[in-house]
N, C-alpha and C positions, 0 to 999 in steps of 0.2 A: 947190300941194298938197304938193310934195316938201319945201318949207321948213317947212310946218306939221308934217309928219311928223318932221323933224329936231328941231324944238322939243319935240314930244311925247316923243321918245326921251330928250332931255335931262332933261325933267321926271321921266320914269320912273326914269332913272338916279339922279337926286337923291333921289327917294323911297326907292330901294333903299338908298342910303348912310345916309339918316336911319333907316330901319328897322333897319339893322345896328347903329347906335349906341344904339338904344332899350334893348335888354337891359342894356348897360353903364350907361346913365343910370339905368335902373330899379334896378340893383344898387347903384350909388352912392347913389341916393335912399333905398333900403332901409337901407343901412348908416348913413346919416345919421339916418334915423328911429329905428333901433335905438339909436344912441348917445344921441340925445335922450331916447328912452324910458327907457334905463338911468339917465341923469342924473335924469330926472323921478321914476323909481321910488325912487331913493335919497331924494329930497326928500319924496316922498309917504309913503315908509315912516316917516320921522320924524313927519310930520303924523298919520298913522294911529296910531302908537304913543302920541303925546301925547294924542290924543282918547280912545283906549281906556284909557290909564292914568288919565286924569281921570274917566272913567265908573266905573272900578273903585277909585278912590282910597280910599273908605271901607272897602273889604274888608281893608286893611292893619290896621285897628284892631279887627277882629272877635275875639270870644272863641271858645273851643272850645265847641261846642254839645253838648247831650245827645242828639243824633241821630247815633249811631255815632262821633262824634269821641272820646267817652269810651272806646269800645272800641278804636278805631284808634290812639289816642295815650295817653290816661291809663292804661288798663288793659293796654296792649299789652306782653306779657311780653318781647318782643325789642327794645323801643325804646331802652332806656338803655345798652346795650352793643353797640358795633359790633365784632364779632369773627368769626372763622371759624365758630364754633359758631352764632352768630346767623344768619349768611348760610345756613348749612346748614339751620337750622330754617325759615327763610323760604322756601327752595326745596323743602322736603320736606313742607310742611303746607298745608292749606286754612285760610283765616281768614275768619270772618264770611260763610260761604257762597260764597267766591270763591277762585280761585287767581290771585294777583297779586303774586308775590314782589318784582318790581322796584318796584312802588308801595309796598310795605311797607318795602323797603330805603331808598327815598328819604325816607320819614318818619323812619326811624332816623337817617339822615344829618342831617336837619333838626334833630333833637334835639341832636346833637353840637354844632351851631352855636348853637342857640337856648337850650337848657338850661332851668333852672328859676328862679323868682323867689327872691330872697334877702331877708333881714331888712331890708336897706337899701331894696329895692324896696317892701316892705310899708309901711315908714314913708313913703317918697316918695309912694306912692299912697294914703296915709291909710287903710290897712286894706281898700281895695277889692280888693287881691290878697293872696294868702297865701303866705308863704315855703314853698318846697317844691312849689308848684303849677307845672305846666309852662307856659312862656311860649308863647303862640300865634303871635307875630309871624312867626317864621321859616317856619312852616308856611303861613301866608297869603302871605308874600312869595314863596315858591317857586311856589305855585299861580298867582299873578299873572304872575310871570316866564314860566312855562310857557305861559300863555295869550298873552302878548305874542310869544313865539317862534313859537307855532303861527300866529298872525296873520301874521307875516312869511313863514312857509312857505306859507300860503294864497295870499299875493300872488305868490310865486314860482311856485307850482303853476298858478294860473290864467293867469299870463302865459305859461308854457311851453305850456299847452293851446291858447291862442288867439293868442299873439303880438300881443296887443292891450292897450295901456297903459290905456285907459279902462276896459275890462271888468275888468281885474285890480284897479285902484284902487277902483272902485265896489263890487265884490263883497267885497273885503277890508275896506273901511271898514264895511260893514254887518255882516260877520261879527264884526269886532273889538268893536263896541259892542252886539251883539245882547243883549237883555235875557234871552232864554231861556238864555244861557250863565252867568248869575249863579250858578245852583246848582252848576255844575261848577267854577267858579272860587272862589267865596266859601266853599264847604263843604270843610273840610279832609279829611273822609273820602272825598271824591270825587277825591283825588289821582290815583287810578287812571284817571279819565276824561281829565284833561288830559295825563297822562303817556303813555297809550296813543295819544292823538290826535297828540302830537308825533311819535312814531315812525311812526305811520300815514301822516301827510301827507308826512313825509320819505321814506318808502318809495315813495309814489306819484311823488314828484319824481324819485327815482333810476330808477324804472321808465320814466318819460317820457324821461329822458336816455338810457336804454338803447335805447328804440325809435328815438330820433333818431340816436344815434351808433354803435349796434351794438357798443358797448364792453362787454365781459363784466363788467368791474369794477362798472359801474353796476347790472347785474343782481344781482351778489353783494351789493352794498350794499342793494339793495331787499329781498332775501331776509333779510339779517341784521336790517335795521330792522323787518321784519315779525315776526320772532321776538321782538325786544325789545318790540314793541307787544303781542303775544300774552301775553308775560310780565308785562305791565302791566295788561291787562284782556282777558277772553275775548271781549268785543264786537268785537275786532279781526279776527275770522274773516271778516267781510264784505269785507275787502280783497282776498281771493282772487277773488271775483266782480267786484269793482270793476275789477280789472286786465283782465278779459275785456271789460268795457264800454269800457275805454280802447282795447283792440285793435280793437273794432268801430268806434269813433269814428275811429281812425287808419287804418281800412280795411286792417287786417292780415288775412290769410287764416287764419281759425280752424281750417281743416282741414289747414293746413301742419304737417308733423311737428315742425318746430322750435318753432312757436308752442305746439303741444300739450305738447311736452316742457318748455318754459319754465314751464307752469302746474302741472305735476304736483307739484313740491315745495310750491308755495303751497297747492294744494288739499289735499294730504296733511296739511300742518301745520294747516290750517283744520279738517279733520275731527278730528284728534287733540285739538287744543285745545278744539274744540266739545264733544267727549265729556268732557274734563276739566272744562269749565265746567258742564255739566249735572250731572256727578257732585258737584262742589263745592256747587252749589245744593241738590241733594238732601241732601247731608251737613249743610248748614246749615238744612234745612227751609224753604228759600226758595221751592221750587216748590209751588204750591198744587195740591190734588187736582184732576185734570182732570175729575172727575165733578161738580164744583161747578156748572159751567155747561156747557150743551151746545154742540155745534159751531156751530149757527146763531146762538146768543147770542154766541159768541166772534167770529163774523163781524161782528155788530153793534158789538161793543166795538172791533174793529179799525178799522171805519169811523169810529167816534167819535174814537178816538185819532188816526188819520191826519188827519182834518179839523181837529182841535184843533192838531196840529203846524203845519199849513198856516196856520191863522188866527193862532196865537200867535207864530209866527215873523215874521208881518207886523205884527200889532197886539198887542203884549205886555201885555194887560190880564187882570185876575183870575188872575194866576199864583199858584200855591200849591205848597208843598213836597210835598203829597200830593193826588192826585186819586182819591178812593175809588170803589169800585164802588157802583152805585145801591142795591143791596139785598143785603147780605151775609148777612142772616138767612134770607130765603126763597129766595134765589138767583133773583130775578126781574129782568127788564130792561124798562124802559118801551119801548113800541112805537116811539116817535119816534126811538129810537137808530138804527133801520134807515135813517132819512132821511140819516144821516151818511155812508151808503155812496154817496150821489149825488155829492158832491164828489170822493170817491175814484175813482168810475167815470169822471167827467169828466176827472180828471187822467190816468187810464189811457188814455182815448180820445185826449186831446191828445198823449200819448206816441206812440201808434200813428200818428196823423196826421202828427206831426213827423218820424217815423223816416226817411222818404225826402226830404221837402221841406226840413226844417230839422234836420239831423242834430246840430248843436251843442246845440239845445234838447232834443232827444231824449236825448242823452248825459247832460245835466245832470239831467233828470227821472229817468233810470235811476239815476244816482248817488244821488239822494235816496231812491228806492224801495229800492235794494239795501241802503243803510245804515240804513234805518228798519224794514224789513219784519220782521226777527227780533224787534223790540221792540214789536210790536203785540199782544202777549199771546195769540197763537195757542197758544204754550206758556205757561201762566199762571205768572208769576214775581212773588212779592211780593203786596202787598195794594193796589196802585194800578193804575189803568187806563192811565195814561201818566205820564211824568216829564220835566221840562224837560231833564235831563241826557242823556236818550237821543237828543236831536236835535243834539248837538254836532257830530259829523262830518257827518251828513246835511245840516245847514244850509249846508255849503259849496256843494253843488249847488244848493240853493234860492236862496241869495243871488247866486250867479253867474248864475242865470236873470235876476234883476233887473238885474245889471250888463251882461249881454249885450243885453238888450232896450233898456236906456237908451242904450247905445253905438250900437245900430242906428238908434234914433230920432234921435239927435244927428247921425249921419253922413248920414242921408237927409233930415232936415229941419233944415238948419243954421240957419235963421231962428229956430227954436224952441229952439236949443241952450241959450241962457242961462236960459230958463224951466225946461228939464229939469235943468240944474245947480242952479238955485234950489230945485226940488222935492227933489232928492237931498240938498242941504245942510240943508233944513228937516227932512226925514225923519231924517237922521243925528243932528241935534241932539235931535229927539224921542226917538229910540232911546237916545241917550247919557243923557239926563235920566231916562228910565224905568229904565235900568240903574243909575244912581246911586241912585235911590229904592229900587230892589229890593235893593241891597246893604245898605240900612238894616235890612231885615227879617232879614238874616243876621248882624247885629251880636251877638246873644246868643240863648240858648235861649228866654228869655222873649219877645223880639220875634218869634222864629221861630214858636213854637207859638201865640202869641196871634194872629198873622196867619193861620196855617193854620186855626185853629178858626173864625175869621171867614169865610175864603174857602171852607173845606170843612168844614161842620158835621158831616158824616158820617164824618170822618176820625178814627176811634176812637184811633189811635195818638197823634194830636195831643192829644186830651183826656187820655189817660193820661200823656203826657209833661209836659203843663202842670200836672197834679195833682202829679206827682213833683217838679217844680220848687218848687211851693208847700210841699210836705212838707219838702224840703231847707232851704228858707228858715226854716220853723218850727223845725227841728232846731237852729238856731244860737242859740235862746233860752237865756239863762242865769239872769238874775235873775227875781224874782217878776212884775214888770211885763211883761217880755218873754214869760214863760210864759203869761200870760193872753192876750197878743196871739197867741201861737203856736196857742192853741186855735182862735181865729177863722180863722187862716190854714189850719189843717188842716181845718176845717169846709168851707172853700172847695175845698180839695183833694179832699175826699170827694165833693163835688158833681161835680167834673170826672171822677173815677173812675167815678161812677155813670152819667154820660153815656156813658162808654166801654163799660161793661158792658151798657147798654141797646142800644147800637149793635152790640155783639158779645157775645152772652150766654155764649160760651165763652172769653172773654178772660181767660186765666189770670193774667197779670201785673196787670191792672187790679183783679181781685178781691183779689189779694195786697196790692197797694199800698193799696187802700181799707181792708183789714183792718189793715195796719200803721199807717195814720193813726188809725184808731179806737182801736187799742191804745195809742198814745202819748197820746191825749186821756184815755183811761180811766186811764192811769198817773198823770196829773196830777190828775184830778178824782175818782178812786176810783169811777167810774161802772161798777158791775158789769154793768148791762145792755149798755152799750157794749162792755165787755170780752167778753161772750158773743157780741155781734154780730160783733166782730172775728174770733173763733174760727170763726163760721159762714162768714165770707168766706174764711178759709184753707181750710176744709173744701171749699168749692165749687171753689177753685183746684185742690185735689188731686183732685177728682172728674174734672176735665178733663185733668189731668196728674199721674198717680199717681207719677211719678218726679221731682216738683218738690221737691227737698230743702229749699229755703228755706221752702216752704209748711209742711212738717212742723216745721221748726225754730221758725218764728214761732208756729205753733199750740202747740208745746210751751212756749214762753215764756209765752204767754197762760194756758195751763192751770196752769203752775207758779205764776203770780201769783194764780190763783184757788184755790190750795191743792190742786189735783188732780194730786198729784205722781206717782202711778203712771202716769197717762195721759200726763203730760208726759215722763217718762223713756222711755215707749214711742215717743213721737214723735221724741225726740232720737235714740233707737236707729235709727229708720227713716231719719232724715236722714243719720246717720253711715254707714249701710249703703250709701246712694246716693252719698255724697260724703265720703270720709275726709280729703280735703285741707283742708276748712274747719274750722279749729281752734276757731272760736267755738261750733260744735256740741258739742265736748267740754267747753268751759268751762261752757256752760249746763247740760249734763247733770250736770257736777260740782256745780253749784249746787243742782240738784234732788236729787241724791244727798245733799248736805249737809243740806238741809231735811228729807229723809226720815230723817235720823239715820244715814245710811250714810257715815260719815266716811272710812273706808278706800277705798271705791269712788270717793268724791269726790277724795281725795288722788291716786288712781291717774290720774284724768282730768287733773288739774292738772299732775302730773308729766309726763304724755305731751305736753301742750301746751308746757311750759317747755323740755323736751328739744329740741323742734323749733323753738321761737321764744323765745329767751332774753330778748327785749324785750317779751314779752306781759304788760303790767302787770296786766291783769284776772286772768290766771291766778295771778300772784304774790299778789294781794290775796285772792283766794278760797281759795288754798292756805293762806294765813294763817288764815282762818276755820276751815278743816277741821282745822288743827293746834290751834286753840283748843278744838275739840270733843274732841280727843284729849289736851287739857291740856298741849300742847307750846308753852307761852306764849312762851318766848324765841325759838324757831324761827318762831312765828307773827309776832311783832313784826319779826323780821329780814326775813321774806318781804314783809310789808306795807310796810316801809320801802323795800324794793327797788322796789315798785310806785310809790311816791311819788317816788322818785328818777328813775324813767323818765318818769312823768307827774305833775308837781308840782301840777296842778289837778284831780287825780282825787278827787272828793268821796267816793266809796264807800271808797276806801283809807283816808282819814282816819277815817272812821266805823269801819271794821274794825279799825284800829290802836287806836282809842279803846276798843273792846270788849275787845281783848287787854290793854290797860293797865288797864282797869277790873277785869279778872279777877285781876290781880296787885296790886290796890289802889294803882296809880299814878294816883290820881284827878286830880291837878293836870295831869299829862301828858295824861290822857284828855280833860279839859276843854279844854286847849289845841288838841288835834286836832279836837275838835268845834267849837270857835270857828272854826278854819280851814275846816272843812266848810261851816259856815253863812255864812262870808264868800264862799265860792264859790257856794253854792246856798242862799239865804236862806229858802227854803220847804221845806227838807228835814225832814219830820216825825220821822224816826228820830233825827236829830241833836239836835233839841229834847228828845225823850224821854230819850235817853241822857245828855245833859248834865244834865237834871233829876235823874236817878238819881244822878249823880256829886255834885251839890250836896247831895242828901239824905245821901249817904255822908260828906260833910265838914261836915254839920250847917249848911248854908246854905239853910234852908227858904225864906227870902224870895226867893232867886234860882231855886229849884227850881220853885215854883208857877207863875210866868209861862211857864216852859219847858213844863211839862205842859199848860198851857192852850193854848199854840201847837200842841203836838203833836196834841191832840185836834181842834183846828180844822182841822188839815191831814190828819186821817184816821187817826192812830195811836191806836187805842182802848186800847192797853196803859197809857196814862197815866191812864186813868179811876180805876183802883184807888189810884194814888198821890194823886190829887186828893182822893178820898174819905177817905184816911187822913191826909194831911198838910195839905191846903189848905182843908178845910171849916171855917167859923168856928163 
């Protein structure tokens, strides 16, 4: 018995020695695992970047679209000059209903590197691009690079959270190739989304490092990065609450005075920038009237949006640039929308269930909710129920749920590991292919709006923008054949604008655009009924927006062409009263004054324009006509010659100079100018008429009669009396 006891003691002593070495072995094992993980993360980082880059490769070749890209880039007053004054303007102004100075600054920097197309580029691309147009490549390049950097930061963030290599890689892979991110990456105007996200995730990483190391510098970095994120997009305010979720997950005591003090600067900044964001949205008329839909309907819309985010992040089908409200006319909502609250309630129930049992899953669900809840249209912003771009940051939590679940299954069921890896691989390829296909939609305005109209037929903005594209295409017509084609193109545009106003009867810009298209067709065809119809459209647009200066201006142009000069001048006066900065209003009022016989008033308007814009060829040409009326022929010819020097293909200037030359009996010079005008615009009725008059003046009746005949065919009835006098047999 004693010997057995001794043996037992030896065994126990051996066990104790082994137990003492276990922590050391575990520490060594952990260090080895971490080294392997770090090595693997570098390798997988490269793999993730390559796959993500391949999925977004088409985005490099995209154009600037007509959806805010024109406002953010082409018309951006601060874009072309990077100076102290520019930076001051960017940080002191709202732009397009947002306060995002860093995003605007980044676009300005892109322009300095990217620049504009040259004449050489125009020749190289065979006229597909135009010299002077802004090159889009650099803007797309920066967006894609930012997305790649964010993807790497997500990998780092998830790894710091869970210290698990598999979770980090799977989550990041899905985030990188997610099709719902195409809108944020391929759309230049959404620079604010990827820029704020870069600083947002970097701030989270710094905060995690702070909670681990208690090094105050990481706290300072986190706060600084949060400020940079807020200066890029107001949506960053959700970071302050996300930090509290991290504290709960890390089991930090929320009532601890130190933890409370840490959060005060973040929460204060979130409140300040939240107020700024709402103020900017109101200033830009982006916040829709809260009375449009009641609170209960808003709840249904929130459930619909939340469920769609969950579904489309998983299965990215039927994606659209715009997801419109179901009935913006009567403000009704189909009853089945309330059913979308069921998935939202289930998600919430799972969160509650997971809170104690599976805290990691509860944190990730909270991350998703915190970063999406402000975007569920409880405060109605814009004209869409939800948007792909809104899910960019929240998707980190969503895809990490996938990564964590897959990792747990692999660890607990090692026999099925290869199957799980295979499923993840196939799903990643599926997402990458869907993303590649989606980037095709963002290649141009035409592909974007065509796709949106197909996917969301109630998206009135899409119909309006598609019509505007067609109208711009028609405006490029020059010769007779192209002008006839332009009529058909504008007729298609009118159909699109009509769909827009049917869907939104108070759609000011759609009425205005439809009126403009009708006006251009009437100008070519001399269709008086269509011209009157255009004026009706402008009148309706002004009914819904009495301060719409362009509406008054274009109605004035239409009235002037119909000979209703007093009414036209009244409209031009109204347009100028609203917006004195638009010099075209003064030019066209001057034209109306001239046609009314008020040469001095016309001259005053043209002088005003030329003083402010010495390159305004239209003002020079029309001032020449006004001087003709005052019999200042030498000055008239000098003015019109200046217009031609500025714009050598300006048809009206050649005609106007021909009139001045005709007045001083320089018939040969006048004919030469009219020849040039007809070379540029072969169907110009006035040019045929005036050239015919010149031929009569130099006794070349045989040449005059064909010109008069062409003038009459093209609608210039002044030629009839010449035909009766000189051309009747």
